[in-house]
N, CA, C, O and the ligand as a Tripos MOL2 file, in Angstrom:
@<TRIPOS>MOLECULE
protein
  293   291    74     0     0
PROTEIN
NO_CHARGES

@<TRIPOS>ATOM
      1 N          26.1890   25.6190   17.7130 N.3       1 MET1
      2 CA         24.8670   26.2410   17.7400 C.3       1 MET1
      3 C          24.4730   26.5980   19.1670 C.2       1 MET1
      4 O          24.7670   25.8640   20.1120 O.2       1 MET1
      5 N          23.8210   27.7080   19.3020 N.am      2 ALA2
      6 CA         23.3720   28.1410   20.6180 C.3       2 ALA2
      7 C          22.0440   27.4800   20.9620 C.2       2 ALA2
      8 O          21.3460   26.9520   20.0970 O.2       2 ALA2
      9 N          21.7210   27.5250   22.2330 N.am      3 GLY3
     10 CA         20.4150   27.0310   22.6680 C.3       3 GLY3
     11 C          20.4250   25.5500   22.9570 C.2       3 GLY3
     12 O          21.4790   24.9170   23.0310 O.2       3 GLY3
     13 N          19.2480   25.0160   23.1160 N.am      4 LYS4
     14 CA         19.0950   23.6180   23.4870 C.3       4 LYS4
     15 C          19.5010   22.7110   22.3590 C.2       4 LYS4
     16 O          19.3350   23.0410   21.1850 O.2       4 LYS4
     17 N          20.0310   21.5710   22.7180 N.am      5 ALA5
     18 CA         20.3280   20.5460   21.7240 C.3       5 ALA5
     19 C          19.0060   20.0610   21.1260 C.2       5 ALA5
     20 O          17.9820   20.0250   21.8090 O.2       5 ALA5
     21 N          19.0410   19.6900   19.8470 N.am      6 PRO6
     22 CA         17.8080   19.1860   19.2590 C.3       6 PRO6
     23 C          17.3490   17.9220   19.9620 C.2       6 PRO6
     24 O          18.1540   17.0880   20.3770 O.2       6 PRO6
     25 N          16.0750   17.8060   20.0810 N.am      7 LEU7
     26 CA         15.4750   16.6610   20.7390 C.3       7 LEU7
     27 C          15.6960   15.4320   19.8750 C.2       7 LEU7
     28 O          15.4780   15.4710   18.6640 O.2       7 LEU7
     29 N          16.1250   14.3520   20.4890 N.am      8 SER8
     30 CA         16.2420   13.1370   19.6910 C.3       8 SER8
     31 C          14.9300   12.3670   19.7700 C.2       8 SER8
     32 O          14.4540   12.0130   20.8490 O.2       8 SER8
     33 N          14.3670   12.1210   18.6030 N.am      9 LEU9
     34 CA         13.0560   11.4940   18.5240 C.3       9 LEU9
     35 C          13.1350   10.2300   17.7060 C.2       9 LEU9
     36 O          13.8560   10.1740   16.7100 O.2       9 LEU9
     37 N          12.4080    9.2260   18.1110 N.am     10 ASN10
     38 CA         12.3270    7.9880   17.3390 C.3      10 ASN10
     39 C          10.8670    7.6100   17.1560 C.2      10 ASN10
     40 O          10.0250    7.8590   18.0180 O.2      10 ASN10
     41 N          10.5930    7.0000   16.0090 N.am     11 VAL11
     42 CA          9.2620    6.4520   15.7850 C.3      11 VAL11
     43 C           8.9900    5.4130   16.8690 C.2      11 VAL11
     44 O           9.8050    4.5220   17.1060 O.2      11 VAL11
     45 N           7.8630    5.5350   17.5100 N.am     12 GLY12
     46 CA          7.5110    4.6080   18.5780 C.3      12 GLY12
     47 C           7.6610    5.1930   19.9720 C.2      12 GLY12
     48 O           7.1600    4.6300   20.9460 O.2      12 GLY12
     49 N           8.3580    6.3350   20.0690 N.am     13 ASP13
     50 CA          8.4620    7.0020   21.3670 C.3      13 ASP13
     51 C           7.0760    7.4310   21.8440 C.2      13 ASP13
     52 O           6.2180    7.7880   21.0360 O.2      13 ASP13
     53 N           6.8650    7.3950   23.1380 N.am     14 VAL14
     54 CA          5.6240    7.9000   23.7200 C.3      14 VAL14
     55 C           5.9740    9.1260   24.5480 C.2      14 VAL14
     56 O           6.8640    9.0860   25.3980 O.2      14 VAL14
     57 N           5.2660   10.2090   24.2890 N.am     15 VAL15
     58 CA          5.5620   11.4640   24.9760 C.3      15 VAL15
     59 C           4.3260   11.9970   25.6900 C.2      15 VAL15
     60 O           3.1870   11.6970   25.3340 O.2      15 VAL15
     61 N           4.6000   12.7930   26.7010 N.am     16 GLU16
     62 CA          3.5320   13.5050   27.3870 C.3      16 GLU16
     63 C           3.6810   14.9730   27.0280 C.2      16 GLU16
     64 O           4.7740   15.5310   27.1290 O.2      16 GLU16
     65 N           2.5940   15.6010   26.6100 N.am     17 LEU17
     66 CA          2.6330   17.0100   26.2250 C.3      17 LEU17
     67 C           2.1170   17.8990   27.3540 C.2      17 LEU17
     68 O           1.4060   17.4570   28.2570 O.2      17 LEU17
     69 N           2.5040   19.1710   27.2630 N.am     18 ARG18
     70 CA          2.1000   20.1260   28.3070 C.3      18 ARG18
     71 C           0.6060   20.4520   28.2610 C.2      18 ARG18
     72 O          -0.0300   20.6850   29.2890 O.2      18 ARG18
     73 N           0.0690   20.4610   27.0490 N.am     19 LYS19
     74 CA         -1.3490   20.7780   26.8970 C.3      19 LYS19
     75 C          -2.1120   19.5350   26.4990 C.2      19 LYS19
     76 O          -1.6200   18.7280   25.7110 O.2      19 LYS19
     77 N          -3.2950   19.3720   27.0310 N.am     20 SER20
     78 CA         -4.0720   18.1860   26.6900 C.3      20 SER20
     79 C          -4.7240   18.3470   25.3200 C.2      20 SER20
     80 O          -5.0040   19.4560   24.8670 O.2      20 SER20
     81 N          -4.9530   17.2160   24.6840 N.am     21 HIS21
     82 CA         -5.7540   17.1480   23.4670 C.3      21 HIS21
     83 C          -7.1930   17.4530   23.8780 C.2      21 HIS21
     84 O          -7.5500   17.2740   25.0420 O.2      21 HIS21
     85 N          -8.0320   17.9160   22.9280 N.am     22 PRO22
     86 CA         -9.4470   18.1510   23.2710 C.3      22 PRO22
     87 C         -10.1380   16.9430   23.9070 C.2      22 PRO22
     88 O         -11.1110   17.1060   24.6430 O.2      22 PRO22
     89 N          -9.6460   15.7410   23.6300 N.am     23 CYS23
     90 CA        -10.2430   14.5420   24.2250 C.3      23 CYS23
     91 C          -9.8360   14.3780   25.6830 C.2      23 CYS23
     92 O         -10.3990   13.5440   26.3930 O.2      23 CYS23
     93 N          -8.8600   15.1640   26.1380 N.am     24 GLY24
     94 CA         -8.4150   15.0630   27.5280 C.3      24 GLY24
     95 C          -7.1140   14.3070   27.6990 C.2      24 GLY24
     96 O          -6.5740   14.2430   28.8030 O.2      24 GLY24
     97 N          -6.5990   13.7250   26.6060 N.am     25 GLY25
     98 CA         -5.3770   12.9240   26.6980 C.3      25 GLY25
     99 C          -4.1150   13.7630   26.6470 C.2      25 GLY25
    100 O          -4.0700   14.8200   26.0180 O.2      25 GLY25
    101 N          -3.1020   13.2710   27.3180 N.am     26 TYR26
    102 CA         -1.8020   13.9510   27.3060 C.3      26 TYR26
    103 C          -0.7070   13.1240   26.6290 C.2      26 TYR26
    104 O           0.3590   13.6530   26.3140 O.2      26 TYR26
    105 N          -0.9570   11.8590   26.4100 N.am     27 THR27
    106 CA          0.1180   10.9970   25.8950 C.3      27 THR27
    107 C          -0.0850   10.6720   24.4210 C.2      27 THR27
    108 O          -1.1980   10.4280   23.9570 O.2      27 THR27
    109 N           1.0390   10.6780   23.7010 N.am     28 TRP28
    110 CA          1.0360   10.5020   22.2520 C.3      28 TRP28
    111 C           2.1550    9.5550   21.8600 C.2      28 TRP28
    112 O           3.2100    9.5230   22.4930 O.2      28 TRP28
    113 N           1.9120    8.7850   20.8100 N.am     29 ARG29
    114 CA          2.9560    7.9460   20.2550 C.3      29 ARG29
    115 C           3.4410    8.5510   18.9400 C.2      29 ARG29
    116 O           2.6440    8.9070   18.0710 O.2      29 ARG29
    117 N           4.7530    8.6570   18.8130 N.am     30 ILE30
    118 CA          5.3380    9.2220   17.6010 C.3      30 ILE30
    119 C           5.2900    8.1890   16.4750 C.2      30 ILE30
    120 O           5.7590    7.0630   16.6400 O.2      30 ILE30
    121 N           4.7290    8.5700   15.3470 N.am     31 LEU31
    122 CA          4.6200    7.6490   14.2180 C.3      31 LEU31
    123 C           5.4120    8.1140   13.0080 C.2      31 LEU31
    124 O           5.6350    7.3470   12.0710 O.2      31 LEU31
    125 N           5.8330    9.3630   13.0270 N.am     32 ARG32
    126 CA          6.5950    9.8750   11.8990 C.3      32 ARG32
    127 C           7.4990   10.9900   12.3940 C.2      32 ARG32
    128 O           7.0610   11.8670   13.1390 O.2      32 ARG32
    129 N           8.7530   10.9570   11.9820 N.am     33 VAL33
    130 CA          9.7060   11.9750   12.4140 C.3      33 VAL33
    131 C          10.3060   12.6310   11.1740 C.2      33 VAL33
    132 O          10.8820   11.9580   10.3190 O.2      33 VAL33
    133 N          10.1660   13.9340   11.0920 N.am     34 GLY34
    134 CA         10.7150   14.6730    9.9550 C.3      34 GLY34
    135 C          10.6070   16.1530   10.2510 C.2      34 GLY34
    136 O          10.7050   16.5700   11.4050 O.2      34 GLY34
    137 N          10.4070   16.9480    9.2110 N.am     35 VAL35
    138 CA         10.1630   18.3760    9.4280 C.3      35 VAL35
    139 C           8.8890   18.5290   10.2480 C.2      35 VAL35
    140 O           8.7800   19.3940   11.1160 O.2      35 VAL35
    141 N           7.9350   17.6640    9.9460 N.am     36 ASP36
    142 CA          6.7240   17.5760   10.7550 C.3      36 ASP36
    143 C           6.7590   16.2840   11.5540 C.2      36 ASP36
    144 O           7.3040   15.2680   11.1220 O.2      36 ASP36
    145 N           6.1650   16.3590   12.7200 N.am     37 ILE37
    146 CA          6.0670   15.1750   13.5710 C.3      37 ILE37
    147 C           4.6390   14.6450   13.4770 C.2      37 ILE37
    148 O           3.6810   15.3790   13.7200 O.2      37 ILE37
    149 N           4.5040   13.3840   13.1290 N.am     38 GLY38
    150 CA          3.1900   12.7520   13.1050 C.3      38 GLY38
    151 C           3.0260   11.9380   14.3690 C.2      38 GLY38
    152 O           3.9010   11.1510   14.7300 O.2      38 GLY38
    153 N           1.9060   12.1300   15.0410 N.am     39 MET39
    154 CA          1.7220   11.4130   16.3000 C.3      39 MET39
    155 C           0.2580   11.0510   16.4990 C.2      39 MET39
    156 O          -0.6570   11.7030   15.9970 O.2      39 MET39
    157 N           0.0860    9.9720   17.2610 N.am     40 GLU40
    158 CA         -1.2470    9.4520   17.5190 C.3      40 GLU40
    159 C          -1.5860    9.6770   18.9830 C.2      40 GLU40
    160 O          -0.8110    9.3260   19.8720 O.2      40 GLU40
    161 N          -2.7450   10.2610   19.2230 N.am     41 CYS41
    162 CA         -3.2160   10.4320   20.5960 C.3      41 CYS41
    163 C          -3.5830    9.0610   21.1450 C.2      41 CYS41
    164 O          -4.3820    8.3390   20.5500 O.2      41 CYS41
    165 N          -2.9920    8.7060   22.2890 N.am     42 LEU42
    166 CA         -3.2360    7.3640   22.8250 C.3      42 LEU42
    167 C          -4.5770    7.2670   23.5460 C.2      42 LEU42
    168 O          -4.9940    6.1820   23.9510 O.2      42 LEU42
    169 N          -5.2420    8.3920   23.7030 N.am     43 THR43
    170 CA         -6.5420    8.3690   24.3600 C.3      43 THR43
    171 C          -7.6720    8.1990   23.3420 C.2      43 THR43
    172 O          -8.5670    7.3770   23.5340 O.2      43 THR43
    173 N          -7.6260    8.9850   22.2520 N.am     44 CYS44
    174 CA         -8.7110    8.9110   21.2660 C.3      44 CYS44
    175 C          -8.2520    8.3430   19.9290 C.2      44 CYS44
    176 O          -9.0620    8.1670   19.0200 O.2      44 CYS44
    177 N          -6.9340    8.0510   19.8000 N.am     45 ARG45
    178 CA         -6.3800    7.4240   18.5970 C.3      45 ARG45
    179 C          -6.3900    8.3430   17.3740 C.2      45 ARG45
    180 O          -6.2290    7.8680   16.2500 O.2      45 ARG45
    181 N          -6.5730    9.6230   17.5720 N.am     46 ARG46
    182 CA         -6.5260   10.5260   16.4280 C.3      46 ARG46
    183 C          -5.0690   10.7790   16.0360 C.2      46 ARG46
    184 O          -4.1840   10.8210   16.8900 O.2      46 ARG46
    185 N          -4.8360   10.9460   14.7410 N.am     47 TYR47
    186 CA         -3.4880   11.1880   14.2250 C.3      47 TYR47
    187 C          -3.3680   12.6530   13.8410 C.2      47 TYR47
    188 O          -4.2200   13.1800   13.1250 O.2      47 TYR47
    189 N          -2.3300   13.3050   14.3050 N.am     48 VAL48
    190 CA         -2.1040   14.7000   13.9310 C.3      48 VAL48
    191 C          -0.6440   14.8900   13.5140 C.2      48 VAL48
    192 O           0.2420   14.1250   13.8950 O.2      48 VAL48
    193 N          -0.4320   15.9330   12.7220 N.am     49 MET49
    194 CA          0.9200   16.3190   12.3310 C.3      49 MET49
    195 C           1.1560   17.7400   12.8180 C.2      49 MET49
    196 O           0.3070   18.6150   12.6500 O.2      49 MET49
    197 N           2.3110   17.9590   13.4210 N.am     50 VAL50
    198 CA          2.6570   19.3140   13.8650 C.3      50 VAL50
    199 C           4.0950   19.6100   13.4330 C.2      50 VAL50
    200 O           4.9190   18.7000   13.3420 O.2      50 VAL50
    201 N           4.3900   20.8780   13.1700 N.am     51 PRO51
    202 CA          5.7800   21.2260   12.8580 C.3      51 PRO51
    203 C           6.6790   20.8440   14.0190 C.2      51 PRO51
    204 O           6.2900   20.9650   15.1810 O.2      51 PRO51
    205 N           7.8790   20.3840   13.7040 N.am     52 ARG52
    206 CA          8.7910   19.9060   14.7340 C.3      52 ARG52
    207 C           9.0500   20.9510   15.8180 C.2      52 ARG52
    208 O           9.0990   20.6180   17.0020 O.2      52 ARG52
    209 N           9.2160   22.2150   15.4190 N.am     53 SER53
    210 CA          9.5110   23.2620   16.4010 C.3      53 SER53
    211 C           8.3740   23.3980   17.4110 C.2      53 SER53
    212 O           8.6060   23.5910   18.6050 O.2      53 SER53
    213 N           7.1380   23.2930   16.9130 N.am     54 ARG54
    214 CA          6.0040   23.4030   17.8200 C.3      54 ARG54
    215 C           5.9250   22.1790   18.7220 C.2      54 ARG54
    216 O           5.6330   22.2760   19.9140 O.2      54 ARG54
    217 N           6.1900   21.0330   18.1240 N.am     55 PHE55
    218 CA          6.1680   19.8070   18.9060 C.3      55 PHE55
    219 C           7.1700   19.8840   20.0650 C.2      55 PHE55
    220 O           6.8470   19.5520   21.2060 O.2      55 PHE55
    221 N           8.3940   20.3300   19.7480 N.am     56 GLU56
    222 CA          9.4390   20.3860   20.7790 C.3      56 GLU56
    223 C           9.0560   21.3290   21.9130 C.2      56 GLU56
    224 O           9.3950   21.0880   23.0720 O.2      56 GLU56
    225 N           8.3480   22.4030   21.5720 N.am     57 ALA57
    226 CA          7.9380   23.3560   22.6060 C.3      57 ALA57
    227 C           6.8570   22.7610   23.5100 C.2      57 ALA57
    228 O           6.6580   23.2140   24.6370 O.2      57 ALA57
    229 N           6.1670   21.7460   23.0020 N.am     58 ARG58
    230 CA          5.0370   21.1940   23.7580 C.3      58 ARG58
    231 C           5.3660   19.9600   24.5660 C.2      58 ARG58
    232 O           4.6030   19.5720   25.4510 O.2      58 ARG58
    233 N           6.4910   19.3410   24.2720 N.am     59 VAL59
    234 CA          6.8080   18.0970   24.9810 C.3      59 VAL59
    235 C           7.1210   18.3800   26.4430 C.2      59 VAL59
    236 O           7.9040   19.2730   26.7640 O.2      59 VAL59
    237 N           6.5120   17.6250   27.2990 N.am     60 LYS60
    238 CA          6.8150   17.7420   28.7250 C.3      60 LYS60
    239 C           7.8370   16.6860   29.1180 C.2      60 LYS60
    240 O           8.8340   16.9960   29.7700 O.2      60 LYS60
    241 N           7.5990   15.4560   28.7300 N.am     61 ARG61
    242 CA          8.5560   14.3930   29.0550 C.3      61 ARG61
    243 C           8.3120   13.1810   28.1670 C.2      61 ARG61
    244 O           7.2720   13.0450   27.5220 O.2      61 ARG61
    245 N           9.3170   12.3050   28.1600 N.am     62 PHE62
    246 CA          9.1660   11.0350   27.4610 C.3      62 PHE62
    247 C           8.6280   10.0070   28.4360 C.2      62 PHE62
    248 O           9.1530    9.8360   29.5360 O.2      62 PHE62
    249 N           7.5810    9.3330   28.0190 N.am     63 VAL63
    250 CA          6.9890    8.2850   28.8450 C.3      63 VAL63
    251 C           7.6730    6.9660   28.5330 C.2      63 VAL63
    252 O           7.8890    6.1360   29.4170 O.2      63 VAL63
    253 N           8.0100    6.7870   27.2650 N.am     64 GLU64
    254 CA          8.5850    5.5310   26.8090 C.3      64 GLU64
    255 C           9.4840    5.8270   25.6220 C.2      64 GLU64
    256 O           9.1380    6.6260   24.7520 O.2      64 GLU64
    257 N          10.6480    5.1740   25.5930 N.am     65 ARG65
    258 CA         11.5720    5.3360   24.4840 C.3      65 ARG65
    259 C          11.5600    4.0920   23.6270 C.2      65 ARG65
    260 O          11.7200    2.9790   24.1280 O.2      65 ARG65
    261 N          11.3680    4.2820   22.3290 N.am     66 ALA66
    262 CA         11.3100    3.1420   21.4270 C.3      66 ALA66
    263 C          12.6710    2.4780   21.2950 C.2      66 ALA66
    264 O          12.7590    1.2530   21.2180 O.2      66 ALA66
    265 N          13.7300    3.2770   21.2660 N.am     67 SER67
    266 CA         15.0710    2.7330   21.1150 C.3      67 SER67
    267 C          16.0730    3.7330   21.6480 C.2      67 SER67
    268 O          15.7340    4.8860   21.9140 O.2      67 SER67
    269 N          17.2880    3.2940   21.7990 N.am     68 GLY68
    270 CA         18.3330    4.1900   22.2710 C.3      68 GLY68
    271 C          18.3000    4.3480   23.7620 C.2      68 GLY68
    272 O          17.5440    3.6820   24.4680 O.2      68 GLY68
    273 N          19.1390    5.2480   24.2250 N.am     69 GLU69
    274 CA         19.3040    5.4600   25.6600 C.3      69 GLU69
    275 C          18.1070    6.2320   26.2190 C.2      69 GLU69
    276 O          17.5710    7.1220   25.5600 O.2      69 GLU69
    277 N          17.7030    5.8900   27.4130 N.am     70 PRO70
    278 CA         16.6980    6.7320   28.0680 C.3      70 PRO70
    279 C          17.3170    8.1070   28.3470 C.2      70 PRO70
    280 O          18.4990    8.2040   28.6780 O.2      70 PRO70
    281 N          16.5370    9.1350   28.2160 N.am     71 GLU71
    282 CA         17.0740   10.4660   28.3980 C.3      71 GLU71
    283 C          17.2400   10.7880   29.8670 C.2      71 GLU71
    284 O          16.3730   10.4720   30.6820 O.2      71 GLU71
    285 N          18.3660   11.4220   30.2100 N.am     72 ALA72
    286 CA         18.5930   11.8120   31.5980 C.3      72 ALA72
    287 C          17.6140   12.9060   31.9800 C.2      72 ALA72
    288 O          17.2590   13.7550   31.1620 O.2      72 ALA72
    289 N          17.1860   12.8750   33.2220 N.am     73 GLU73
    290 CA         16.2390   13.9050   33.6940 C.3      73 GLU73
    291 C          16.9720   15.2140   33.9030 C.2      73 GLU73
    292 O          16.3610   16.2070   34.2970 O.2      73 GLU73
    293 ZN         -7.0660   12.7080   21.8180 Zn       74 ZN74
@<TRIPOS>BOND
     1     1     2 1
     2     2     3 1
     3     3     4 2
     4     3     5 am
     5     5     6 1
     6     6     7 1
     7     7     8 2
     8     7     9 am
     9     9    10 1
    10    10    11 1
    11    11    12 2
    12    11    13 am
    13    13    14 1
    14    14    15 1
    15    15    16 2
    16    15    17 am
    17    17    18 1
    18    18    19 1
    19    19    20 2
    20    19    21 am
    21    21    22 1
    22    22    23 1
    23    23    24 2
    24    23    25 am
    25    25    26 1
    26    26    27 1
    27    27    28 2
    28    27    29 am
    29    29    30 1
    30    30    31 1
    31    31    32 2
    32    31    33 am
    33    33    34 1
    34    34    35 1
    35    35    36 2
    36    35    37 am
    37    37    38 1
    38    38    39 1
    39    39    40 2
    40    39    41 am
    41    41    42 1
    42    42    43 1
    43    43    44 2
    44    43    45 am
    45    45    46 1
    46    46    47 1
    47    47    48 2
    48    47    49 am
    49    49    50 1
    50    50    51 1
    51    51    52 2
    52    51    53 am
    53    53    54 1
    54    54    55 1
    55    55    56 2
    56    55    57 am
    57    57    58 1
    58    58    59 1
    59    59    60 2
    60    59    61 am
    61    61    62 1
    62    62    63 1
    63    63    64 2
    64    63    65 am
    65    65    66 1
    66    66    67 1
    67    67    68 2
    68    67    69 am
    69    69    70 1
    70    70    71 1
    71    71    72 2
    72    71    73 am
    73    73    74 1
    74    74    75 1
    75    75    76 2
    76    75    77 am
    77    77    78 1
    78    78    79 1
    79    79    80 2
    80    79    81 am
    81    81    82 1
    82    82    83 1
    83    83    84 2
    84    83    85 am
    85    85    86 1
    86    86    87 1
    87    87    88 2
    88    87    89 am
    89    89    90 1
    90    90    91 1
    91    91    92 2
    92    91    93 am
    93    93    94 1
    94    94    95 1
    95    95    96 2
    96    95    97 am
    97    97    98 1
    98    98    99 1
    99    99   100 2
   100    99   101 am
   101   101   102 1
   102   102   103 1
   103   103   104 2
   104   103   105 am
   105   105   106 1
   106   106   107 1
   107   107   108 2
   108   107   109 am
   109   109   110 1
   110   110   111 1
   111   111   112 2
   112   111   113 am
   113   113   114 1
   114   114   115 1
   115   115   116 2
   116   115   117 am
   117   117   118 1
   118   118   119 1
   119   119   120 2
   120   119   121 am
   121   121   122 1
   122   122   123 1
   123   123   124 2
   124   123   125 am
   125   125   126 1
   126   126   127 1
   127   127   128 2
   128   127   129 am
   129   129   130 1
   130   130   131 1
   131   131   132 2
   132   131   133 am
   133   133   134 1
   134   134   135 1
   135   135   136 2
   136   135   137 am
   137   137   138 1
   138   138   139 1
   139   139   140 2
   140   139   141 am
   141   141   142 1
   142   142   143 1
   143   143   144 2
   144   143   145 am
   145   145   146 1
   146   146   147 1
   147   147   148 2
   148   147   149 am
   149   149   150 1
   150   150   151 1
   151   151   152 2
   152   151   153 am
   153   153   154 1
   154   154   155 1
   155   155   156 2
   156   155   157 am
   157   157   158 1
   158   158   159 1
   159   159   160 2
   160   159   161 am
   161   161   162 1
   162   162   163 1
   163   163   164 2
   164   163   165 am
   165   165   166 1
   166   166   167 1
   167   167   168 2
   168   167   169 am
   169   169   170 1
   170   170   171 1
   171   171   172 2
   172   171   173 am
   173   173   174 1
   174   174   175 1
   175   175   176 2
   176   175   177 am
   177   177   178 1
   178   178   179 1
   179   179   180 2
   180   179   181 am
   181   181   182 1
   182   182   183 1
   183   183   184 2
   184   183   185 am
   185   185   186 1
   186   186   187 1
   187   187   188 2
   188   187   189 am
   189   189   190 1
   190   190   191 1
   191   191   192 2
   192   191   193 am
   193   193   194 1
   194   194   195 1
   195   195   196 2
   196   195   197 am
   197   197   198 1
   198   198   199 1
   199   199   200 2
   200   199   201 am
   201   201   202 1
   202   202   203 1
   203   203   204 2
   204   203   205 am
   205   205   206 1
   206   206   207 1
   207   207   208 2
   208   207   209 am
   209   209   210 1
   210   210   211 1
   211   211   212 2
   212   211   213 am
   213   213   214 1
   214   214   215 1
   215   215   216 2
   216   215   217 am
   217   217   218 1
   218   218   219 1
   219   219   220 2
   220   219   221 am
   221   221   222 1
   222   222   223 1
   223   223   224 2
   224   223   225 am
   225   225   226 1
   226   226   227 1
   227   227   228 2
   228   227   229 am
   229   229   230 1
   230   230   231 1
   231   231   232 2
   232   231   233 am
   233   233   234 1
   234   234   235 1
   235   235   236 2
   236   235   237 am
   237   237   238 1
   238   238   239 1
   239   239   240 2
   240   239   241 am
   241   241   242 1
   242   242   243 1
   243   243   244 2
   244   243   245 am
   245   245   246 1
   246   246   247 1
   247   247   248 2
   248   247   249 am
   249   249   250 1
   250   250   251 1
   251   251   252 2
   252   251   253 am
   253   253   254 1
   254   254   255 1
   255   255   256 2
   256   255   257 am
   257   257   258 1
   258   258   259 1
   259   259   260 2
   260   259   261 am
   261   261   262 1
   262   262   263 1
   263   263   264 2
   264   263   265 am
   265   265   266 1
   266   266   267 1
   267   267   268 2
   268   267   269 am
   269   269   270 1
   270   270   271 1
   271   271   272 2
   272   271   273 am
   273   273   274 1
   274   274   275 1
   275   275   276 2
   276   275   277 am
   277   277   278 1
   278   278   279 1
   279   279   280 2
   280   279   281 am
   281   281   282 1
   282   282   283 1
   283   283   284 2
   284   283   285 am
   285   285   286 1
   286   286   287 1
   287   287   288 2
   288   287   289 am
   289   289   290 1
   290   290   291 1
   291   291   292 2
@<TRIPOS>SUBSTRUCTURE
     1 MET1         2 RESIDUE 1 A MET
     2 ALA2         6 RESIDUE 1 A ALA
     3 GLY3        10 RESIDUE 1 A GLY
     4 LYS4        14 RESIDUE 1 A LYS
     5 ALA5        18 RESIDUE 1 A ALA
     6 PRO6        22 RESIDUE 1 A PRO
     7 LEU7        26 RESIDUE 1 A LEU
     8 SER8        30 RESIDUE 1 A SER
     9 LEU9        34 RESIDUE 1 A LEU
    10 ASN10       38 RESIDUE 1 A ASN
    11 VAL11       42 RESIDUE 1 A VAL
    12 GLY12       46 RESIDUE 1 A GLY
    13 ASP13       50 RESIDUE 1 A ASP
    14 VAL14       54 RESIDUE 1 A VAL
    15 VAL15       58 RESIDUE 1 A VAL
    16 GLU16       62 RESIDUE 1 A GLU
    17 LEU17       66 RESIDUE 1 A LEU
    18 ARG18       70 RESIDUE 1 A ARG
    19 LYS19       74 RESIDUE 1 A LYS
    20 SER20       78 RESIDUE 1 A SER
    21 HIS21       82 RESIDUE 1 A HIS
    22 PRO22       86 RESIDUE 1 A PRO
    23 CYS23       90 RESIDUE 1 A CYS
    24 GLY24       94 RESIDUE 1 A GLY
    25 GLY25       98 RESIDUE 1 A GLY
    26 TYR26      102 RESIDUE 1 A TYR
    27 THR27      106 RESIDUE 1 A THR
    28 TRP28      110 RESIDUE 1 A TRP
    29 ARG29      114 RESIDUE 1 A ARG
    30 ILE30      118 RESIDUE 1 A ILE
    31 LEU31      122 RESIDUE 1 A LEU
    32 ARG32      126 RESIDUE 1 A ARG
    33 VAL33      130 RESIDUE 1 A VAL
    34 GLY34      134 RESIDUE 1 A GLY
    35 VAL35      138 RESIDUE 1 A VAL
    36 ASP36      142 RESIDUE 1 A ASP
    37 ILE37      146 RESIDUE 1 A ILE
    38 GLY38      150 RESIDUE 1 A GLY
    39 MET39      154 RESIDUE 1 A MET
    40 GLU40      158 RESIDUE 1 A GLU
    41 CYS41      162 RESIDUE 1 A CYS
    42 LEU42      166 RESIDUE 1 A LEU
    43 THR43      170 RESIDUE 1 A THR
    44 CYS44      174 RESIDUE 1 A CYS
    45 ARG45      178 RESIDUE 1 A ARG
    46 ARG46      182 RESIDUE 1 A ARG
    47 TYR47      186 RESIDUE 1 A TYR
    48 VAL48      190 RESIDUE 1 A VAL
    49 MET49      194 RESIDUE 1 A MET
    50 VAL50      198 RESIDUE 1 A VAL
    51 PRO51      202 RESIDUE 1 A PRO
    52 ARG52      206 RESIDUE 1 A ARG
    53 SER53      210 RESIDUE 1 A SER
    54 ARG54      214 RESIDUE 1 A ARG
    55 PHE55      218 RESIDUE 1 A PHE
    56 GLU56      222 RESIDUE 1 A GLU
    57 ALA57      226 RESIDUE 1 A ALA
    58 ARG58      230 RESIDUE 1 A ARG
    59 VAL59      234 RESIDUE 1 A VAL
    60 LYS60      238 RESIDUE 1 A LYS
    61 ARG61      242 RESIDUE 1 A ARG
    62 PHE62      246 RESIDUE 1 A PHE
    63 VAL63      250 RESIDUE 1 A VAL
    64 GLU64      254 RESIDUE 1 A GLU
    65 ARG65      258 RESIDUE 1 A ARG
    66 ALA66      262 RESIDUE 1 A ALA
    67 SER67      266 RESIDUE 1 A SER
    68 GLY68      270 RESIDUE 1 A GLY
    69 GLU69      274 RESIDUE 1 A GLU
    70 PRO70      278 RESIDUE 1 A PRO
    71 GLU71      282 RESIDUE 1 A GLU
    72 ALA72      286 RESIDUE 1 A ALA
    73 GLU73      290 RESIDUE 1 A GLU
    74 ZN74       293 GROUP 0 **** ****
């Protein structure tokens, strides 16, 4: 397949997104991984679901990895 390798995601990962939530927060904890990604804003605790493709476009970096190898920069 061409393009970037799919992002490896685990429930419990904490990510920083490029755009802030309306509450001003940038960090989210992944609570569900599938076609849609369910995540909780760590600033206001709101839960949202976004399509995986949109989520991948918005991730800036991983703050914390729930399991597995830390990703190389
Ligand atoms: Zn928020």
